[in-house]
C-alpha positions as a printed Julia matrix, in Angstrom:
456×3 Matrix{Float64}:
 -40.86   24.3    16.72
 -39.26   25.2    20.13
 -38.53   21.5    20.78
 -37.05   21.2    17.24
 -34.77   24.25   17.78
 -33.73   22.87   21.17
 -32.91   19.45   19.79
 -30.88   20.91   16.97
 -28.93   23.2    19.48
 -28.19   20.17   21.74
 -27.2    18.18   18.62
 -24.71   20.91   17.49
 -23.18   21.09   20.98
 -22.76   17.21   21.06
 -21.16   17.28   17.64
 -18.21   19.16   18.97
 -17.32   16.32   21.27
 -16.79   13.95   18.24
 -13.9    14.29   15.79
 -14.48   13.64   12.13
 -14.83   10.09   10.79
 -15.47    8.41   14.18
 -18.6     6.54   13.37
 -18.43    3.01   12.01
 -18.15    3.01    8.18
 -18.45    6.87    8.19
 -15.28    7.09    6.06
 -16.67    5.03    3.17
 -20.07    6.6     3.43
 -18.68   10.13    3.06
 -16.3     9.05    0.37
 -19.19    7.6    -1.59
 -21.07   10.89   -1.01
 -18.19   12.75   -2.43
 -18.44   10.45   -5.56
 -22.1    11.41   -5.82
 -21.2    15.12   -5.48
 -18.75   14.55   -8.32
 -21.44   13.2   -10.57
 -20.6     9.54   -9.93
 -23.86    8.09   -8.63
 -22.77    4.43   -9.34
 -19.62    2.65   -8.41
 -17.17    1.91  -11.18
 -13.99   -0.15  -11.79
 -10.5     1.4   -11.82
 -10.39    0.62  -15.53
 -13.39    0.88  -17.85
 -13.13   -2.65  -19.05
 -12.7    -4.24  -15.65
 -15.63   -6.39  -14.63
 -17.2    -5.56  -11.28
 -17.83   -2.23   -9.62
 -15.55   -1.54   -6.65
 -15.08    2.25   -6.09
 -14.85    5.74   -7.51
 -12.87    8.98   -7.7
 -12.72   11.38   -4.72
 -10.77   14.51   -3.82
  -7.27   13.62   -2.79
  -7.1    15.93    0.16
 -10.61   14.7     1.4
  -9.36   11.13    1.23
  -6.19   12.0     3.04
  -8.3    13.82    5.68
 -10.19   10.57    6.34
  -6.94    8.67    6.57
  -5.48   11.14    9.21
  -8.55   10.72   11.45
  -8.13    6.86   11.15
  -5.0     7.25   13.29
  -7.07    7.84   16.41
  -9.3     4.93   15.84
  -9.3     1.55   17.71
  -7.23   -0.01   20.42
  -3.99    0.44   18.45
  -4.54    4.09   17.72
  -1.69    6.67   17.94
  -2.19    7.98   21.43
   0.34   10.68   20.93
  -2.08   12.48   18.47
  -4.71   14.79   19.87
  -8.08   14.54   18.19
  -8.58   18.38   18.8
  -5.32   19.11   17.14
  -6.17   16.98   14.1
  -9.49   18.76   13.77
  -7.75   22.14   14.05
  -5.24   21.16   11.45
  -8.1    20.14    9.13
  -9.37   23.68    9.14
  -6.01   24.77    7.55
  -6.38   22.45    4.42
  -8.51   23.04    1.42
 -10.0    20.89   -1.28
  -7.39   19.94   -3.96
  -9.59   19.46   -6.91
  -7.57   16.49   -8.01
  -8.81   13.0    -7.57
  -7.79    9.49   -6.51
  -9.56    6.22   -6.99
 -10.65    4.6    -3.76
 -12.39    1.38   -2.88
 -16.02    1.78   -1.77
 -17.32   -1.7    -2.45
 -18.9    -1.66    1.02
 -21.47    0.74   -0.22
 -22.05   -1.01   -3.5
 -25.35   -2.45   -2.35
 -26.72    1.0    -1.44
 -28.59    3.1    -3.9
 -27.09    6.62   -4.31
 -30.18    8.54   -3.36
 -29.5     8.03    0.44
 -26.27    9.97   -0.08
 -27.85   13.1    -1.69
 -28.0    15.1     1.6
 -24.42   14.45    2.38
 -23.41   15.09   -1.33
 -25.31   18.41   -1.13
 -23.43   19.37    2.03
 -20.0    18.59    0.46
 -21.02   20.34   -2.79
 -22.07   23.49   -0.91
 -18.94   23.49    1.17
 -16.71   23.44   -1.9
 -18.78   26.12   -3.53
 -18.2    28.3    -0.38
 -14.5    27.5    -0.49
 -14.52   26.08    3.03
 -11.65   24.2     4.5
 -11.79   20.39    4.89
 -12.59   20.74    8.59
 -15.28   23.24    8.07
 -16.71   21.31    5.08
 -17.05   18.28    7.35
 -18.86   20.24   10.08
 -21.19   21.93    7.55
 -22.11   18.55    6.12
 -22.63   16.98    9.47
 -24.95   19.89   10.58
 -26.94   19.77    7.35
 -27.53   16.04    7.52
 -28.51   16.23   11.26
 -30.9    19.12   10.56
 -32.63   17.03    7.85
 -32.88   14.04   10.21
 -34.41   16.14   12.96
 -36.71   17.59   10.33
 -37.94   14.23    9.24
 -38.39   13.2    12.93
 -40.39   16.31   13.6
 -42.65   15.57   10.53
 -43.17   12.01   11.86
 -43.94   13.33   15.27
 -46.51   15.82   13.84
 -48.13   13.03   11.98
 -48.48   10.87   15.06
 -46.46   11.03   18.38
 -44.4     7.9    18.88
 -44.83    5.69   21.89
 -42.64    5.98   24.99
 -40.71    2.92   23.88
 -40.03    4.32   20.43
 -38.78    7.46   21.92
 -36.51    5.57   24.34
 -34.99    3.6    21.42
 -34.17    6.86   19.54
 -32.72    8.44   22.73
 -30.24    5.68   23.34
 -26.59    6.86   23.17
 -26.02    4.69   20.07
 -28.97    6.05   18.22
 -28.11    9.71   19.22
 -24.43    9.19   18.21
 -25.47    7.97   14.68
 -28.04   10.77   14.3
 -25.36   13.42   14.84
 -22.75   11.54   12.64
 -22.83   12.05    8.83
 -23.42    8.35    8.07
 -26.72    6.93    6.71
 -27.91    5.39   10.02
 -29.41    8.55   11.51
 -31.36    9.3     8.29
 -32.53    5.74    8.15
 -33.8     5.92   11.77
 -35.72    9.1    10.95
 -37.22    7.66    7.75
 -38.27    4.47    9.61
 -40.15    6.59   12.16
 -41.86    8.56    9.34
 -42.87    5.37    7.57
 -44.38    4.03   10.83
 -46.32    7.23   11.36
 -47.65    7.4     7.82
 -48.43    3.68    7.84
 -50.58    4.03   10.96
 -52.27    7.1     9.44
 -53.19    5.28    6.29
 -54.2     2.12    8.05
 -56.58    4.19   10.2
 -57.88    6.69    7.69
 -57.42    4.8     4.35
 -55.99    7.89    2.67
 -53.08   10.29    2.62
 -52.18   13.5     0.93
 -50.08   13.32   -2.18
 -46.93   14.38   -0.32
 -47.59   11.84    2.49
 -48.1     9.04   -0.07
 -44.91   10.0    -1.96
 -42.97   10.21    1.4
 -44.25    6.78    2.5
 -43.25    4.88   -0.63
 -40.04    6.76   -1.33
 -38.87    6.37    2.3
 -39.42    2.59    2.13
 -37.47    2.56   -1.19
 -34.56    4.39    0.47
 -34.61    2.09    3.48
 -34.65   -1.22    1.61
 -31.97   -0.06   -0.9
 -29.66    1.14    1.84
 -30.24   -1.44    4.46
 -30.9    -4.73    2.87
 -32.2    -6.4     5.99
 -35.12   -3.94    5.94
 -36.7    -5.61    2.84
 -39.58   -7.07    5.01
 -40.86   -3.42    5.3
 -42.41   -3.79    1.91
 -45.05   -5.73    3.72
 -46.44   -2.4     4.97
 -47.63   -1.09    1.62
 -48.78   -4.53    0.66
 -51.11   -4.9     3.55
 -52.37   -1.36    3.01
 -53.2    -2.4    -0.67
 -55.23   -5.29    0.74
 -56.99   -3.18    3.35
 -57.6    -0.1     1.14
 -57.63   -1.14   -2.4
 -57.16    1.51   -5.15
 -55.47    1.53   -8.55
 -53.18    4.29   -7.5
 -52.06    2.38   -4.44
 -51.57   -0.71   -6.65
 -49.4     1.34   -9.07
 -47.36    2.86   -6.19
 -46.75   -0.52   -4.59
 -45.9    -2.23   -7.87
 -43.42    0.62   -8.64
 -41.85    0.31   -5.26
 -41.39   -3.49   -5.48
 -39.96   -3.35   -8.94
 -37.51   -0.53   -8.15
 -36.39   -2.17   -4.92
 -35.94   -5.58   -6.45
 -34.16   -4.07   -9.41
 -31.6    -2.21   -7.42
 -30.98   -5.15   -5.07
 -30.29   -7.43   -7.95
 -28.11   -4.79   -9.56
 -26.09   -4.49   -6.41
 -25.68   -8.19   -6.04
 -24.54   -8.73   -9.65
 -22.28   -5.75  -10.1
 -20.58   -5.18   -6.67
 -17.36   -6.97   -6.07
 -16.14   -6.8    -2.4
 -12.6    -7.94   -2.05
 -12.27   -7.19    1.61
 -13.12  -10.76    2.6
 -11.47  -13.71    0.82
 -13.72  -16.69    0.92
 -13.97  -20.16   -0.5
 -17.49  -19.69   -1.71
 -19.11  -16.64   -3.45
 -22.04  -14.73   -1.89
 -24.51  -16.47   -4.3
 -23.18  -19.87   -3.32
 -23.56  -19.21    0.38
 -27.1   -17.81   -0.11
 -28.03  -20.98   -1.87
 -26.6   -23.17    0.82
 -28.56  -21.45    3.61
 -31.76  -21.43    1.54
 -31.43  -25.13    1.07
 -31.12  -25.64    4.79
 -32.8   -22.82    6.7
 -32.61  -24.68   10.02
 -28.76  -24.62    9.68
 -28.98  -20.85    9.42
 -31.25  -20.59   12.45
 -28.84  -22.75   14.51
 -26.11  -20.31   13.41
 -28.23  -17.31   14.63
 -28.69  -19.12   17.93
 -25.01  -19.79   18.37
 -24.12  -16.16   17.47
 -26.52  -14.79   20.14
 -25.34  -17.26   22.76
 -21.73  -16.68   22.09
 -20.35  -14.56   25.01
 -18.19  -12.24   22.96
 -20.57  -11.82   19.93
 -23.7   -11.6    22.18
 -22.22   -8.93   24.36
 -20.95   -6.98   21.31
 -24.42   -6.94   19.86
 -26.07   -5.82   23.12
 -23.47   -3.17   23.96
 -23.33   -1.66   20.45
 -27.15   -1.63   20.41
 -27.28    0.66   23.4
 -24.04    2.58   23.42
 -20.62    1.28   22.3
 -19.71    4.51   20.49
 -16.99    5.54   18.05
 -15.53    2.58   16.13
 -16.78    0.33   18.96
 -13.85    1.81   21.0
 -15.82    4.23   23.2
 -18.28    2.16   25.24
 -20.45    3.92   27.92
 -19.73    2.63   31.44
 -21.21   -0.77   32.41
 -23.43    0.9    35.02
 -24.92    3.28   32.4
 -25.4     0.42   30.04
 -27.36   -1.48   32.65
 -29.38    1.6    33.63
 -30.38    2.28   30.07
 -31.41   -1.42   29.63
 -33.63   -1.05   32.68
 -34.99    2.21   31.19
 -35.91    0.37   27.97
 -37.69   -2.33   29.98
 -39.57    0.4    31.95
 -40.4     2.22   28.65
 -41.84   -1.06   27.25
 -43.91   -1.5    30.42
 -45.25    2.02   30.15
 -46.06    1.63   26.52
 -47.9    -1.67   27.06
 -49.86   -0.21   30.04
 -50.92    2.78   27.95
 -52.06    0.66   25.03
 -55.59   -0.54   24.38
 -55.35   -3.94   22.6
 -58.36   -4.59   20.44
 -59.21   -7.48   18.09
 -59.55   -5.07   15.13
 -55.92   -4.13   15.44
 -54.54   -7.76   15.13
 -53.73   -7.27   11.4
 -51.62   -4.16   11.78
 -49.72   -5.5    14.85
 -49.05   -8.81   13.04
 -47.66   -6.94   10.0
 -45.42   -4.87   12.09
 -44.28   -7.93   14.1
 -43.46  -10.0    11.02
 -41.49   -7.0     9.55
 -39.56   -6.7    12.79
 -38.66  -10.33   13.14
 -37.87  -10.59    9.42
 -35.65   -7.53    9.42
 -33.73   -8.85   12.45
 -33.16  -12.28   10.9
 -32.11  -10.62    7.65
 -29.53   -8.64    9.42
 -27.93  -11.97   10.53
 -28.42  -13.35    7.06
 -26.8   -10.47    5.24
 -23.58  -10.53    7.36
 -23.51  -14.35    7.15
 -23.48  -14.37    3.28
 -21.37  -11.23    2.63
 -18.88  -10.91    5.53
 -18.39  -14.54    6.69
 -17.11  -17.65    5.1
 -19.02  -20.93    5.03
 -19.12  -22.89    7.21
 -18.65  -20.68   10.3
 -19.31  -21.21   13.92
 -20.69  -17.74   14.53
 -21.59  -14.71   12.46
 -18.83  -12.1    12.86
 -19.17   -8.39   12.03
 -22.67   -7.86   13.52
 -23.22   -4.63   15.39
 -26.14   -3.75   17.56
 -27.08   -0.62   15.59
 -28.33   -2.95   12.77
 -31.18   -3.88   15.0
 -32.38   -0.51   16.09
 -34.93   -0.23   13.23
 -36.24   -3.78   13.8
 -36.6    -2.8    17.44
 -38.62    0.3    16.34
 -40.89   -1.98   14.25
 -41.35   -4.25   17.26
 -42.05   -1.28   19.57
 -44.72   -0.02   17.05
 -46.35   -3.45   17.16
 -46.58   -3.34   20.91
 -47.64    0.27   21.24
 -50.73    2.31   20.24
 -51.57    1.9    16.57
 -54.36    4.5    16.57
 -52.87    7.83   16.06
 -53.57   10.71   18.54
 -53.27   14.41   17.78
 -49.66   15.7    18.21
 -50.94   18.61   20.45
 -52.57   16.19   22.97
 -50.56   16.25   26.22
 -48.79   13.05   27.28
 -49.55   11.57   30.71
 -47.43   13.29   33.33
 -45.59   10.05   34.25
 -44.57    9.62   30.55
 -43.26   13.15   30.37
 -41.24   12.74   33.57
 -39.79    9.41   32.48
 -38.75   10.64   28.97
 -37.15   13.82   30.44
 -35.15   11.84   32.95
 -34.26    9.06   30.51
 -33.1    11.65   27.88
 -31.03   13.51   30.39
 -29.23   10.34   31.57
 -28.58    9.18   27.95
 -27.16   12.6    26.97
 -25.07   12.68   30.15
 -23.71    9.22   29.6
 -23.0     9.96   26.01
 -21.26   13.31   26.66
 -19.03   12.06   29.46
 -18.04    9.01   27.39
 -17.1    11.08   24.33
 -15.23   13.73   26.33
 -13.29   11.0    28.09
 -12.45    9.2    24.79
 -11.75   12.19   22.57
 -11.13   15.21   24.92
 -12.47   17.65   22.38
 -14.52   20.05   24.46
 -15.9    22.99   22.4
 -12.57   24.06   20.98
 -13.37   23.36   17.33
 -16.71   25.03   17.11
 -15.43   28.01   15.23
 -17.94   28.7    12.53
């Protein structure tokens, strides 16, 4: 618990370096959460008889708050505005209790359940009659507390490998964990799924709460991150390895619910942000008829100097709206740290023939999730044909990398209280300190917030 408390204290301190709505897609995620808090779990059209679901109703002042903070985003931001001043002003404004319809089609493919923690924070803030600025801070703290709680549960189930820890300590991962988007929660849920998967593979059983958490977490992941659909392989192979009628019912329910929501999202969501010659369904059909064409597109995207560098840098630490990159030296140092973590993980792992099945499952899920990240952007955000896939961000590949790290590392759980090797402890401590330092200096240089707004 001491490590949990220390982690939350550090997270709260780091939060004060980041103004509101500075994580990619954070605006639309929190607006969607406000819709859920308003009792609007599903998107709707502006008029009841309009075909297609595009958005919903949110508090006018909350929407204006998000638009104010957009003024300090990107290369063309208003440099005359101080982020600290904007956040200070936000503490002077209250909820209006009048609504405006906003487009949230970018979240139409996501089931509303992933937004429940954010919606609870916003609902609680309104019940406490907090200002907009304080409502945002309360919501961010509650979501981060939940994320760290899930990570702590996963850690108690089975300590992650050095490589898994290094991935979650990257500045990009840490930034998302302390931002009220859905990425941090997804990282934590993925870690929990991996721990519970290894536990059930090894012991063939789980408590009722562990089983519920395993299946529900996978449902949340595949219905909020479409590229993670290959993670349904995990309960399928558990069913084959440890057959039971209860496991069959749980797996069938998971598959039916996940497929049902995915189809609902595809059919009912209309995203007008990108005007294309072909519809999403038509582009999907084109790539399915010629998968080699899609693989060549993936290769061109990775090899492209701009897109390839964007993916790599935003995987490790291109913070903010890709407008607060950590220094190049820090980027290279963290890359070397990841390679060293991989080496330490492999060196500490005993590879046995009996573990081929679990490693193959994790590897297939990792590769499939990475390819689906390319595919999802190709069919929803790009026209056809296209030379490279635009819109990809490295953070989309953090969970596939976690799956790959799990495939490379120990798959036989050790007790959480067992001490790590001294070399591993020293490496993780130094690596975490460096990542936090690089993140803090980058954020302070970008936003200049300090601790001025920590006024709860």
